N, C-alpha and C positions, 0 to 999 in steps of 0.2 A: 656307148648305147646310142642306138638311133632312134629318131622319133619321127614319125611319120608327118607329112605335111599338115594334116589335120591336127594332129596333136601339137606340134609346134604354134600353130595357131591359137589354139585354147591355152597354152602356156603364157603366151603373150597377153592374152587378154587377162588370165589371172594375175599376171604380174602388174598389169596397169591398174587394175581393180585395187591390189593390195597397196600400191603407191597412193592412190586416191583416198583409201581408207586411212592409211597412216598421215596423210597431209591434213585430212579433216581432223584427225584425233589431237594433232600436235597444234594446230591454229588456235585453239580458245587459250591454251596455256600461254602462248606466245603473245596473244592479243592481250591477256589478262594481266602479264607481265608489264607490257607496254603501257597499259591504261593505269595500271597501278602506281608506276613510276611518275606518270604525269600527274595523278590526283596528288601523290606525296610531295611533289613539288610544288603544286598550287596551294596545299594546306600549309607548306611552310611560307609561301608567300602571303597566305591569308593573315599571318601574324602583323603585317606592315601595311597590307593594302587589300581592298575589297576585290573579290574575283567576280567574273561574270556568270555564265549559265551554271557552272557546278555549284558554285555557293548558294543560288538563288533558293534551293531547298532549305539550306541552313539557315539563311536570313528569315524565311517564313517561320521557321520553328523558333527562331528567337523572338519574333514578334508575338507568337503564340504564347512563349513561355513568359515574357514581358506582362502580356495581357493577363495570365493567369496568376502572376504575382501582384498585379494592381489590383484584381478582384479579392485577393485574400486580405486586403487592407480593408478593415472595417470601416464604414463611412461614418462621418459624425452623426451623433445620435440626434434625433428630431427634437427640435424645441418643445418641451413639455410645459403647459400653462402651469404658472404657478412655483416653478422650479428654477433655480440657478443653472444656467445651460453649461457652467464650467464646473461646479462642483455637485450639482444635483440636489442641493440642500433647498427645502422649501424656503420661497422667498419671504415669508411672514417670519421665519426664524431668523432672517438676517436683519430684521428691523432693529435701530438703535434708538430708542425711543424712551423717555422717563414719563410714564404714564400715571405716576402719582403727583406730578406737578401740573397746575392748571396753565403755567406758561410753557413756552417752548422750551426753554432753558437749556440744557445740556443735551437735549435730542438732536440728533443727526438727520435732520429733513431737509431734502433739497428738491425745492420746487422745479418741476419741467416746465418748458413753454406750453401753455394752454392750447388745446386742439379744439377749434371751433367747428361745429357741424353747420349745415345751411340752415339759414332762419326761415321759419314758417310763420305765416300771419294769421290771425283772426280778424274778427271785425273790429275789435278795440284793442288788440294788442299784437305785440311780436314775440316769438319764443325761440330762443336758441339754445341747443345743448351744447355744453362745453365740457370737455373731460379734462381733469386737473389731477396732477399727481405729484406727491412729495414723498413717497413712502414706497419702498419695492414691493411690487406686485399688487398694489392697492390704488388702481386709477378710479377716480371719482366722477360720477356723471352729475353734473350741475345744470339745473335749467334755470336760465335768466328769462324771465317774463316782463316785459316792460309794456307799459300803458302808451298807447299811440297819443302823439300829440303832446306830450309832456317832457320838457327839457330838464334833465336831471331830477328825475322824482325820487322821493324818498323811497325806502326799501325794507321789505320785511323778509327775513330768512326764515323758512318752513321746514320744520323737522317733525316726522310722524314717529309712531313706535316701532321698535324693533322688527316688527313683522311685515311692514309695509315697504313697498319697493317703490319704483319711479313712477308707476302707472298714472297715480293721481296727477302728477304735474304735466302729463302729456293730454290730459282731458281738457277739452277746450271749454267746458262749463266752469270747471275748477279755474282755469286760468283768466276768464273773464271776472269771476267773482274776486279773486285774489288782487287783480289790478284795479277793480272799480275805485272810482274818487282819485284815480292818478298815483297809484303807489305801485312800485315793481315788486315782483314776488321772486324770491330766489329758493328753489326746491332741490333738496338733496337726501340722501339718506345716511344712518351713522353707520359707523364700522360693525362688520359682522353681521351686515344687513343686505337683503336684495342680492344685486350683482356683487356686492363687497363680501358676500358670504361664500363665494365660489373659491375653490382651491383650498379649502380649509377642512380637515377632519370632520367627520360626522358628529364626533364627541364634542366638538367645540361649538359654542353658540353665544349668543350674546350675555346671558348671565354667567355661563361658566367662566368666561373671560371679562368679566365686569370690568376690572380695572382697565384693561385695554380697551374695551368698547367705549367707555366713558372718556378716559384720558385721551385716547386717538381722535374722536370726535371733537372735543373741546379744542384740540389743536388744529383741527380741520377748518372750524369756524374761523380762527385766526387767518388762516391761508386764503380762505374764501372771501374774507374781507379784503385782504390784501390784493386779490384778483380784482374785486370789484372797484376799488380805489383806482387800480391801473388802467380800468377801462374808460373813466373820464366821463360816464354818461350816468352816474349814480350820485345823489346827494349823500355824501358820507358822513354829514353831521345829522342825519336823520335816518337812523338804523334801529329796526326793532328784530325782535325774534319770537315766533310763535312755536312752542312745542307741544307735544301730546304724549302721556306717559312716559316712557323712557326718553323721548325726544324732549319733554318738558324739563326733566332733569338736566339734560345736557344744556338746555337753553339757560337755566339758571346758572350753571357752572361757567358757561361761556360768557354771559354777563359780568360774572364777577371776575374773570380773566381778562376781559378787553372791555375798555371804556367806551369804545366806538359804539356799544350796543347801549342805546338810550332808554328802550323800553321792552320787556319781557311779558308775554302772555303764556302761563303755564298751566295747561289743562291736566289735571289728575297726575301731578309728577309723582316718581318713585322716590324714596328716600327713608332716612332713619334707617341705615343698612342692618345694624343687629337684629331689629324687629322685622323690617321688611324680608331679610333673608330667611328668618326663621318661620315667617307666617303666611308669607303671600303663596296664593295657588298658582302663581305663573311658574314656579319652580317644580312643582309636584310630579310632572311627568319625567324629569331626569333623575334616573336611578342613583345619580352621584349627588343629589342634592343637599345630602347632610353634610358633605364636605364644604358646602358653602357658609357654614356658620362656624368652622374652625377658626381658631384664633390667627392663624396665618392669612387666610382668605380675608377675615374682618380687618386685618391690619393694612392689607393691601388697599382696600377701599375706602378705609377710614378718611383719607385726605380728599376724597371725592364725593363726600356726603352734602347734599344740599342743605341739609339742617345746619351744617356748619358755615356754609357761605351765604345763606339767605340774609342774615343780619348785616352784611357788609355791603347789600345793594342799596345804600342810604341816598345815592344820588341816580338812581334808576326807577323809572315807573315800571312797578311789578303788579301783575294781576294774577291771583292764585286762584283757579276753579277748581273745586272738588266735588265729585259726585259720589254720594255716600252709599249708594247701591253697587258702587263698582268695588268688588273686593280685591282687585288685582294690587291696590294699595290698602292694606288692613287699616283700621279705624285709628289704632293707636298711632300708626305712621303718619295719617293725615293730620292728626291732632299735633304730632310733633313738629310738623311742616308749617302748619298754622301759627304755632307760638313763636317759631324762629322767623317769620316773616318781618320785615322792617316795618316801622309804623305807618309810612306812608302806603302801604301795598293796599290794593283793593281784593278782598277776599270774597268769593261767592261760593256757597255751599248748596249744592241741590241734593234732596233726599232720593230722588229718582231719576233715572235716564230720561224718562219722558219730559221731566221737568226741563232738563237741560236741553233737549232737542226743541221744546217749544221757543226757547230763548235762542237758540242758534238758527232757528228757521230763516229762510230769505237770505241767507249770506251775513246775517248779523254778527256771526261768530267773529269775524275779522274787523267789525267796526271799532271796537275798543282801541286796538294797536294802532290803527290808522290815524285815529283821533288824537292817540297820545304824540305820534310823530309829527303832527302838524301843530301841536301845541307847544309853544316855547319853553313853558315853564316845567322842563323834566325835572323828575324826583320831587316836586311839590304836590301837597296834598290838596289836589284840586277837587271839584265837585265830583269828577269821574273816579278819583281814586282815594277817596277818603274811607277808612275802614268801616266806620259806624253807620255811613250812609249806603253802602253797598253791601254789607254782609248779609246773608240770607240763609236761613235755616227753614226747609220746609217740612211742615208738621203733618203732612197727609198719613193716612194710616199706614203701617208699614207692610211691606210686600217681602216675599222671600228673597234674598239676596243671592245673585250669581255673579261669577267673575266677569268683568267687562273690560277688555282689552281695547277695543276700538271706540273711537268718537263718533259723534254724529254728524251726518250732513257733510260738512266740509273737513 
């Protein structure tokens, strides 16, 4: 068969086009085979050495995976106040302390180094906040107020009722009155009180945990006195303690436990626990208050009854002040405390709060204990501490009695 010239030309063109098409179709397969071979060889080499550009995407992916795995690890839990960071157990449950004993005894309490804040100054005093701690989760703010210009002054420890915090000790007027006459003032609060009540369940309060509240704070007094002795700027031979309501109870117990306390001024102390826990209006708002008269509860607090320890304070100057109008301590308990007081004790009974306020006006409330600390005859029946000379019963017309938990003035 013969083709014309034009036909031959068209045939050549078609043949060339077919060749080009076949070349294009076969090139990717060859190229893929070649590149796959190189990649396979490189992947084999990756087992022993890192490669360059081809392994960069793999390296980035590895980093991403590593980062993802690291984010899956849970971060350590934040430190929760009042909880052991390792076990999550409330710190107060880890305390190992014999609250039934006035002495430290078998209690495992390890004092930490004191932390002192900056000292501030008033016209007649200096005041330093010191944080002391010997019990897990229970740091104690102690205010050391020193009179200016007095070298190694005597000192009075001040402990008010369980509802009081440390605001009083930051008051310049109180600091001036407490240090008047050249006597240092040491202020703190009891266990389960103020800042020491934080991190505790709401169902727990001073009376529901009465054994702990009393026993812990008596031990605290011991360690606070140790700290004052280490300071070297306090006359440790002339130490007194002023207490009000629950603080007065602790002051009496602390004096029985520590002979370094030479004088105690107890204003309306609680005590005589079987009757107090059954009759005091302080407990009436606690829905569980009937549990406080159980045999178990009473057995726990029996070793911490001031009625038991008051007769032992024969070498301590003691003043017992009772406001008969104050029903926080029932009359039967007041009478039990009065009868238990040692012979040399000064007992003053006020029928009404107003009568007490008149006597405590103009910072006179602290005069008795300051005078006792300056008197060399501790524990002797002086004119200031003779029962018959100072006992007072106000016989003014009776007025309706109401619970009173706070003292007056100072």
